KEKE-3310 file (N, C-alpha, C; in steps of 0.2 Angstrom, whole numbers, plus 5000, padded with zeros to 4 digits):
npx = (5004:5010:5021:5012:5005:5019:5022:5011:5013:5026:5022:5014:5023:5031:5025:5017:5031:5035:5026:5015:5002:4998:4993:4980:4963:4951:4937:4942:4941:4947:4963:4968:4983:4995:5000:5001:5010:5030:5044:5062:5079:5089:5097:5091:5081:5071:5074:5080:5093:5099:5087:5083:5075:5085:5086:5094:5097:5102:5117:5121:5122:5131:5131:5120:5105:5089:5075:5059:5042:5027:5013:5000:4996:5002:4997:5007:5019:5034:5051:5056:5064:5067:5065:5067:5057:5048:5044:5026:5016:5010:5018:5022:5030:5032:5038:5048:5048:5053:5051:5062:5061:5051:5036:5025:5018:5020:5023:5016:5022:5037:5050:5060:5075:5084:5096:5099:5100:5109:5100:5094:5089:5075:5065:5075:5074:5059:5046:5032:5014:5000:4985:4968:4956:4965:4970:4988:4999:5012:5027:5040:5054:5062:5075:5071:5072:5075:5076:5085:5078:5069:5055:5040:5034:5018:5021:5017:5017:5024)
npy = (4992:5005:5009:5009:5020:5031:5028:5034:5048:5051:5051:5061:5069:5071:5072:5086:5091:5092:5097:5092:5082:5093:5107:5105:5110:5108:5104:5103:5094:5076:5078:5068:5070:5070:5055:5053:5058:5056:5054:5049:5043:5044:5035:5022:5024:5019:5024:5029:5039:5049:5053:5062:5076:5088:5098:5112:5115:5129:5132:5119:5099:5090:5073:5072:5067:5068:5058:5063:5059:5057:5047:5053:5067:5084:5101:5116:5114:5117:5117:5121:5129:5130:5138:5140:5150:5155:5146:5141:5146:5132:5126:5121:5123:5136:5143:5152:5152:5149:5148:5138:5132:5131:5122:5118:5108:5094:5079:5062:5053:5057:5059:5070:5075:5081:5091:5092:5104:5102:5094:5099:5100:5102:5103:5110:5109:5107:5104:5108:5109:5111:5104:5097:5102:5116:5122:5128:5117:5111:5103:5098:5093:5079:5068:5052:5047:5035:5026:5032:5036:5047:5057:5064:5080:5091:5105:5124:5141:5157)
npz = (4999:5004:4996:4984:4985:4988:4974:4966:4971:4966:4952:4948:4955:4944:4933:4934:4936:4925:4915:4909:4908:4918:4912:4906:4904:4916:4910:4894:4880:4879:4868:4855:4851:4854:4856:4843:4838:4837:4845:4844:4849:4836:4831:4837:4830:4814:4800:4782:4784:4776:4769:4776:4783:4789:4804:4813:4827:4838:4849:4848:4853:4846:4844:4851:4840:4839:4831:4824:4822:4813:4815:4807:4798:4800:4801:4801:4807:4818:4825:4840:4851:4869:4883:4901:4909:4923:4935:4941:4956:4960:4953:4939:4927:4915:4898:4888:4873:4854:4839:4829:4816:4804:4795:4782:4783:4791:4784:4787:4781:4780:4790:4802:4808:4822:4827:4845:4857:4871:4887:4902:4918:4912:4898:4882:4869:4859:4850:4839:4834:4825:4831:4829:4833:4829:4838:4843:4850:4861:4861:4874:4873:4882:4891:4896:4916:4919:4908:4900:4884:4875:4876:4876:4882:4886:4884:4892:4884:4887)
capx = (4999:5013:5025:5008:5007:5022:5024:5006:5018:5031:5023:5010:5027:5033:5019:5018:5039:5033:5017:5012:4995:4996:4992:4975:4957:4945:4932:4942:4941:4952:4967:4975:4989:5004:5001:5002:5018:5033:5052:5068:5085:5094:5103:5084:5075:5070:5074:5088:5096:5100:5081:5076:5079:5090:5083:5102:5095:5105:5123:5119:5126:5132:5128:5111:5100:5083:5071:5052:5039:5017:5005:4995:5001:5001:5000:5010:5025:5041:5053:5055:5069:5065:5069:5062:5055:5047:5039:5020:5016:5009:5027:5023:5037:5032:5045:5048:5046:5057:5054:5069:5059:5045:5035:5018:5013:5022:5020:5017:5030:5043:5053:5063:5080:5084:5101:5097:5104:5110:5096:5098:5083:5072:5070:5077:5071:5054:5042:5024:5010:4991:4979:4964:4955:4968:4975:4993:5002:5019:5029:5047:5058:5066:5076:5069:5078:5073:5079:5089:5073:5067:5049:5037:5029:5016:5022:5014:5022:5022)
capy = (5000:5013:5007:5010:5030:5033:5029:5039:5053:5053:5052:5065:5074:5071:5077:5093:5095:5097:5101:5088:5083:5099:5110:5104:5112:5103:5104:5101:5087:5075:5075:5064:5073:5067:5050:5054:5064:5050:5053:5044:5042:5042:5029:5019:5024:5015:5029:5031:5047:5054:5056:5064:5084:5089:5103:5111:5120:5132:5129:5111:5095:5085:5067:5071:5069:5065:5061:5066:5056:5056:5045:5057:5075:5090:5108:5122:5110:5119:5114:5127:5131:5129:5141:5143:5158:5153:5142:5145:5144:5128:5119:5120:5129:5141:5142:5154:5149:5153:5145:5138:5131:5131:5117:5120:5102:5088:5071:5057:5048:5061:5062:5076:5072:5088:5090:5095:5107:5099:5098:5098:5098:5105:5102:5116:5105:5105:5103:5110:5108:5114:5101:5094:5108:5122:5125:5124:5112:5114:5099:5099:5086:5077:5061:5047:5046:5028:5022:5037:5035:5053:5058:5071:5082:5097:5113:5129:5146:5164)
capz = (4998:5006:4987:4980:4988:4985:4966:4964:4973:4961:4944:4950:4953:4937:4928:4938:4936:4915:4914:4907:4910:4923:4908:4902:4906:4917:4905:4888:4876:4876:4861:4857:4846:4858:4854:4837:4835:4841:4846:4847:4844:4827:4832:4838:4824:4809:4794:4782:4786:4770:4767:4781:4783:4796:4808:4818:4835:4840:4853:4848:4856:4841:4845:4852:4837:4838:4826:4824:4815:4815:4813:4803:4794:4804:4800:4805:4809:4822:4829:4845:4857:4874:4889:4905:4909:4926:4937:4944:4964:4959:4953:4933:4921:4910:4895:4882:4866:4850:4834:4823:4810:4803:4788:4781:4785:4792:4782:4792:4778:4783:4796:4802:4811:4826:4831:4847:4861:4878:4887:4909:4922:4910:4892:4879:4862:4858:4845:4840:4828:4826:4832:4823:4834:4825:4844:4842:4855:4861:4866:4877:4871:4885:4891:4903:4920:4919:4904:4892:4880:4872:4880:4874:4889:4880:4892:4890:4883:4892)
cpx = (5004:5017:5018:5006:5011:5024:5017:5012:5019:5028:5016:5015:5029:5031:5019:5026:5039:5030:5015:5004:4991:4992:4982:4970:4955:4938:4933:4943:4946:4956:4972:4982:4994:5004:5002:5008:5024:5040:5055:5073:5085:5093:5096:5079:5076:5070:5082:5088:5095:5094:5078:5080:5079:5089:5091:5099:5103:5109:5120:5125:5125:5129:5121:5105:5093:5077:5064:5047:5033:5017:5000:4998:4996:5002:5003:5016:5031:5042:5058:5060:5066:5068:5066:5062:5053:5042:5033:5022:5016:5013:5026:5028:5032:5038:5041:5049:5048:5057:5058:5069:5054:5044:5026:5014:5019:5020:5021:5023:5034:5045:5056:5068:5080:5090:5097:5103:5104:5103:5098:5092:5078:5071:5069:5076:5062:5050:5033:5021:5003:4987:4973:4957:4957:4971:4982:4996:5009:5021:5038:5045:5063:5066:5074:5075:5076:5076:5083:5083:5070:5058:5047:5032:5025:5018:5019:5022:5019:5025)
cpy = (5005:5013:5011:5017:5032:5033:5032:5045:5055:5052:5057:5073:5078:5073:5084:5097:5096:5096:5097:5086:5088:5104:5110:5106:5108:5101:5104:5095:5085:5071:5070:5064:5070:5061:5049:5054:5056:5053:5049:5045:5043:5035:5021:5018:5020:5018:5031:5040:5050:5055:5059:5072:5083:5095:5104:5117:5123:5130:5122:5106:5090:5077:5065:5071:5066:5064:5059:5061:5057:5051:5047:5063:5079:5097:5111:5118:5115:5116:5122:5124:5133:5133:5142:5149:5157:5148:5142:5143:5135:5123:5120:5126:5132:5143:5149:5150:5153:5146:5144:5136:5128:5126:5118:5114:5096:5083:5064:5052:5052:5063:5067:5073:5082:5087:5093:5098:5102:5100:5094:5095:5096:5105:5110:5116:5105:5104:5107:5112:5112:5107:5101:5101:5116:5124:5121:5123:5113:5106:5098:5089:5084:5068:5058:5048:5039:5025:5026:5037:5044:5052:5065:5074:5088:5101:5119:5135:5151:5169)
cpz = (4998:4999:4982:4979:4984:4977:4962:4962:4967:4955:4946:4950:4945:4933:4929:4935:4925:4913:4909:4905:4914:4918:4903:4907:4908:4913:4897:4888:4874:4868:4861:4853:4848:4857:4846:4833:4839:4841:4849:4846:4839:4830:4833:4834:4818:4801:4791:4781:4781:4770:4771:4782:4791:4799:4815:4823:4835:4847:4852:4851:4850:4841:4847:4847:4837:4832:4828:4819:4818:4811:4807:4802:4797:4802:4803:4811:4811:4824:4832:4849:4861:4882:4895:4907:4919:4929:4941:4950:4963:4957:4944:4930:4917:4906:4888:4876:4859:4844:4828:4818:4808:4795:4789:4784:4785:4792:4786:4788:4778:4787:4797:4806:4816:4828:4838:4852:4870:4882:4898:4913:4916:4901:4889:4872:4861:4850:4845:4834:4829:4825:4828:4824:4831:4833:4842:4850:4853:4865:4868:4874:4878:4887:4898:4907:4918:4915:4897:4887:4880:4874:4876:4880:4886:4888:4888:4891:4883:4884)
residu = (MET:LEU:LYS:ARG:PHE:LEU:GLY:ALA:MET:LEU:LEU:ALA:LEU:GLY:ILE:GLY:LEU:PHE:GLY:GLY:TRP:GLY:SER:ALA:GLN:ALA:ASN:SER:VAL:ALA:GLU:PRO:THR:GLN:SER:MET:LEU:HIS:VAL:CYS:TRP:LEU:LYS:ASP:ALA:HIS:VAL:ASN:PRO:ALA:SER:CYS:GLU:VAL:VAL:ARG:MET:PRO:GLU:THR:PHE:GLU:PRO:ALA:LYS:ALA:VAL:VAL:THR:SER:SER:VAL:ASP:PHE:PRO:ASP:PHE:GLN:VAL:VAL:ALA:LEU:ASP:LEU:ARG:GLU:VAL:THR:GLU:GLU:GLY:TYR:PRO:ILE:PHE:ASN:VAL:GLN:SER:ILE:TYR:TYR:LYS:ASP:LEU:LEU:ARG:ALA:THR:GLN:PRO:ILE:ILE:ILE:VAL:MET:ARG:ASP:SER:GLU:THR:PHE:PRO:ARG:ASN:GLY:ILE:ALA:VAL:ARG:ASP:SER:LEU:GLY:ARG:GLU:ARG:ILE:PHE:GLY:ILE:SER:ILE:SER:GLY:GLU:ASP:GLY:SER:LEU:LEU:LEU:SER:GLU:VAL:GLU:ARG:LYS)
# end
């Protein structure tokens, strides 16, 4: 029982720390945008790098290359630089978001490679898309502390 409680508290802390589900409004309809976007290390991707477009973030860390793919086409795709602006009293991070690259349509058949900036505690690299309701959705790319894989977490811009 104590293990379940501690596990739930750690999960809640992680969600709050990276702004994942904490930014959703209570009466909003669930949008599966995040599950349609995928990010992984280039070494783990099943893509031909020569056929992919490459986006280089400012102040890149050369070995840190991620591949972004999608199961559907997304309009208004952007690669964004995230800089932590503040943390709210509730513990949610708010980011300054700077567009580094824009593509009018991210096609499901065309992965993009991002040469990323070094990340610390908070994500510094991200992507933005327009969902089926016309809202801009911004996702930070962070590294899992559990297995080192890449994760997408929705973030808020200010």
